C-alpha positions in Angstrom: 177.4 68.2 50.1 179.5 65.9 47.6 180.2 62.0 47.7 182.3 60.1 45.8 180.8 57.2 44.1 181.6 54.4 47.4 181.5 56.1 50.0 179.5 55.2 53.2 177.2 58.5 54.6 176.2 58.6 57.7 173.2 61.1 58.1 170.1 62.1 59.6 166.3 62.7 59.0 163.6 64.9 60.2 160.0 63.4 60.2 157.5 64.3 57.9 155.8 66.8 60.3 159.4 68.5 60.6 159.3 67.0 64.2 156.2 69.2 65.2 153.6 67.0 66.0 154.9 66.1 69.5 151.7 65.5 71.5 147.7 64.9 71.1 147.5 68.4 70.4 149.9 68.7 67.9 147.1 68.5 64.7 148.7 69.2 61.6 146.4 72.4 60.2 148.1 73.6 63.6 151.3 72.8 63.1 152.0 72.4 59.8 152.7 75.4 57.6 151.4 73.7 54.0 153.3 73.3 52.2 156.4 73.0 54.1 156.1 69.2 54.8 157.9 65.8 54.1 161.7 67.4 54.8 164.9 65.8 52.4 168.4 65.0 53.9 169.9 66.3 51.1 170.6 66.8 48.5 173.9 64.7 47.8 175.9 65.9 44.8 177.3 62.1 43.3 181.0 63.1 41.5 181.3 62.0 37.9 177.3 61.1 38.0 175.7 61.8 35.0 171.7 61.5 33.0 172.4 57.5 31.2 173.8 56.7 34.5 172.0 54.7 37.5 172.6 55.5 41.4 173.3 52.2 43.5 171.7 53.7 47.1 172.4 50.4 49.4 170.5 51.4 53.1 172.9 49.7 55.7 170.8 50.9 58.5 167.7 52.5 59.5 167.3 53.3 63.1 164.9 55.6 65.0 166.4 59.2 66.9 164.0 59.2 69.1 161.5 57.1 71.7 158.6 58.4 70.1 156.8 58.6 67.0 153.0 60.1 65.0 151.2 59.8 63.3 147.9 61.6 62.2 144.9 61.9 60.4 145.3 64.9 57.7 142.7 66.7 56.7 141.5 66.0 53.0 143.8 63.3 52.7 144.0 59.4 52.9 142.5 56.9 51.1 139.2 56.8 53.0 138.6 60.3 52.8 137.4 63.3 50.4 140.1 64.7 48.6 141.3 67.6 47.0 141.3 65.4 44.0 138.4 62.9 44.5 136.1 66.0 46.5 132.4 65.2 47.7 130.2 66.4 50.0 132.0 64.5 53.0 133.0 66.7 55.5 137.3 66.5 56.1 137.7 63.8 58.6 138.4 64.6 62.3 141.9 65.5 62.7 143.2 62.7 65.1 146.5 62.4 66.8 148.1 59.1 67.9 151.4 59.3 69.7 153.8 55.5 69.6 156.1 54.7 72.2 159.2 53.5 70.5 161.4 50.6 72.1 165.2 50.3 70.0 166.2 47.5 72.4 162.9 45.6 72.3 162.3 46.5 68.6 158.8 47.6 69.2 156.6 50.6 68.6 153.1 50.7 70.8 150.4 51.7 69.8 147.7 53.1 71.4 143.9 53.9 70.2 143.1 57.5 70.3 139.4 57.1 70.7 139.6 54.3 73.4 141.6 52.2 76.0 143.3 49.6 73.0 147.1 49.3 73.1 148.7 46.7 71.4 152.8 46.8 70.5 153.4 45.8 67.2 156.6 44.8 65.7 159.6 47.8 64.6 160.3 47.7 61.0 162.1 51.4 60.1 161.6 51.9 56.3 162.2 55.5 54.1 159.2 56.2 52.6 160.6 59.3 50.3 163.8 58.4 48.5 164.9 60.2 45.6 167.0 62.5 42.7 166.4 65.8 41.1 164.0 64.8 38.7 164.6 64.9 34.4 163.8 68.4 32.1 164.4 70.7 34.6 161.5 69.8 36.6 160.9 70.7 40.0 158.1 68.0 42.3 156.9 68.1 45.7 158.7 65.3 48.0 155.4 64.5 48.5 154.7 63.2 44.4 156.5 59.7 43.7 157.0 59.2 40.2 160.4 57.8 37.9 162.8 59.8 39.9 161.7 57.8 42.9 160.5 60.2 45.5 157.3 59.7 47.9 157.2 55.5 47.2 156.0 55.0 50.6 157.2 51.5 49.8 158.0 49.2 53.3 160.4 47.1 51.0 162.7 50.2 51.2 164.1 49.1 54.9 167.8 48.5 56.0 169.7 45.4 53.5 168.2 46.6 50.6 169.3 49.0 46.9 167.4 51.1 45.4 168.4 51.8 41.9 167.4 55.2 40.8 168.3 56.7 36.8 170.3 60.0 37.1 168.7 62.8 35.3 171.0 66.0 35.8 174.8 66.0 36.5 175.4 64.7 40.4 172.5 63.2 40.5 171.4 65.1 43.2 170.3 62.4 46.4 168.1 63.4 48.3 165.9 60.9 50.9 163.6 61.1 54.6 160.4 60.2 55.9 161.2 57.7 57.7 158.4 55.4 58.9 158.9 52.9 62.3 156.5 51.0 60.0 153.4 51.1 58.2 151.4 49.0 56.4 150.6 48.0 52.5 149.2 50.8 50.9 149.5 53.6 53.7 146.0 54.3 54.3 145.2 57.0 56.3 148.1 58.7 54.2 150.3 58.9 57.5 152.5 56.0 58.4 154.5 55.8 62.1 156.2 59.2 61.4 159.9 59.1 62.9 163.4 61.3 62.9 165.9 58.4 61.3 169.3 57.6 62.0 170.4 56.3 58.8 173.3 54.8 56.6 173.5 54.8 53.0 176.7 53.4 50.9 176.3 54.9 47.6 177.7 54.0 44.1 177.6 54.4 40.4 177.1 52.0 37.4 178.5 54.2 34.4 176.4 53.9 31.1 173.2 51.7 32.6 169.8 53.6 32.2 167.4 52.7 34.5 163.9 54.4 33.6 161.9 53.5 37.0 163.0 52.9 40.6 164.3 49.2 40.9 165.1 47.5 44.5 167.4 44.2 45.0 167.6 42.7 48.2 169.2 39.4 48.9 165.1 37.5 48.1 163.9 39.7 45.4 164.0 42.4 42.9 161.8 44.9 42.8 160.0 47.2 40.2 158.2 50.5 41.3 155.7 52.2 39.6 153.4 55.5 40.2 151.2 57.2 38.6 147.0 57.8 38.6 145.0 55.2 38.2 145.9 52.9 40.6 146.2 50.5 37.7 148.6 52.4 35.3 151.1 51.7 38.2 150.3 48.2 38.1 151.2 47.9 34.9 154.4 50.3 34.6 155.6 48.0 37.9 154.6 44.7 36.0 156.2 46.4 32.4 159.6 47.2 33.9 160.2 44.3 35.9 159.2 42.2 32.7 162.3 44.8 30.9 164.3 44.2 34.2 164.2 40.4 33.8 165.5 40.9 30.2 168.0 42.7 30.6 169.9 41.3 33.2 168.8 37.7 33.4 168.5 37.0 29.7 164.8 36.1 29.4 162.8 37.1 26.2 159.8 39.4 27.3 157.5 37.0 26.4 158.7 34.8 28.5 159.7 37.3 31.8 155.5 38.1 30.6 154.7 34.7 32.0 157.1 33.8 34.6 155.5 37.0 36.4 152.3 35.7 36.0 152.9 32.8 37.9 155.5 34.1 40.5 154.9 38.4 40.8 154.1 39.7 44.3 152.2 42.6 43.5 151.9 44.8 46.8 150.3 48.5 46.7 152.9 51.1 48.0 150.7 53.9 48.9 146.8 55.3 47.2 147.2 58.3 49.2 149.6 60.4 47.1 149.6 62.6 44.1 150.7 59.2 42.8 149.7 56.2 43.6 152.8 53.2 44.0 152.4 49.6 43.2 155.5 47.2 44.0 156.4 44.1 41.6 158.2 41.6 43.3 160.1 38.9 41.7 161.8 35.7 44.2 165.4 35.4 42.7 164.9 31.6 43.6 162.9 31.6 40.3 165.5 33.4 37.8 168.2 32.2 35.7 171.5 33.2 36.6 172.9 36.4 35.5 173.4 38.8 38.7 171.2 42.5 38.3 173.2 45.2 37.4 176.5 42.9 37.5 176.0 42.2 41.1 176.0 45.8 42.6 173.7 44.3 45.3 175.9 41.4 46.7 179.1 44.4 46.1 177.4 46.9 48.4 176.1 44.2 51.1 179.4 43.3 51.6 180.9 46.1 51.9 178.0 47.5 54.5 179.0 44.2 56.2 182.8 45.2 57.0 181.4 48.8 57.7 178.6 47.3 61.1 181.8 44.9 61.7 183.6 48.4 63.1 180.8 49.8 64.5 180.5 46.6 67.1 
């Protein structure tokens, strides 16, 4: 599908299981044929996008499209399990499925213990775990991998109201997204969030001639950089380095001044510690930054356009 800069795109994404996990007996080893997991919607060819440009994607809305969602344990996957990259003599964890009730009117998802009787309502906080463009150098990457192109970042910051900036690596950018989560804790500990199909609206624009090396995000309160690598400390360094660079580019701070300021005000949530690369996010509160809007104020422009769109839907 071809998209013009400035277009609003209404789309649907399937959940990370391809819709195959629908009940307690649908364990991943039985219903998923690897590597066909984490399907994406796209790619979208962005007219005029070329290497050296930056794609701006504003999330207008993200809403669960079903009244249920699912989470599971997966063999050899998760932060507290043996994995294919860190093998041990420990047996894989038992496969367990947790089904969640999704109440869109009340904005809650209900957790039910699979091996007990505890039930609790959790606030809904819809997000997309996987958002990205085609990688550079003709490389093909699994949709499970986060890296410079975006991909499976699994950060809860990728919610409605956020603008994501991604560097363009190929003609048309080839933007895609998926892996909707009704909510997710920082780190995505077991590797599987509250996975759900989503009805999502995005506003897509293009910043010509602006290079962006790592995924960046902006909302009304923060600017953020996402770094992905192994070991985790390298992901941390990448995110901090990129945000230092961003504050120098758009806010006029000397690199060392940005380094010092981030040392005192930065927030650094872990996005994921389970994927082929781990992801850290570095956040700077905008109230502590000099005047000088990021990317020429693109987030504010897209936010205003999104508000006009929403007004036409009510």
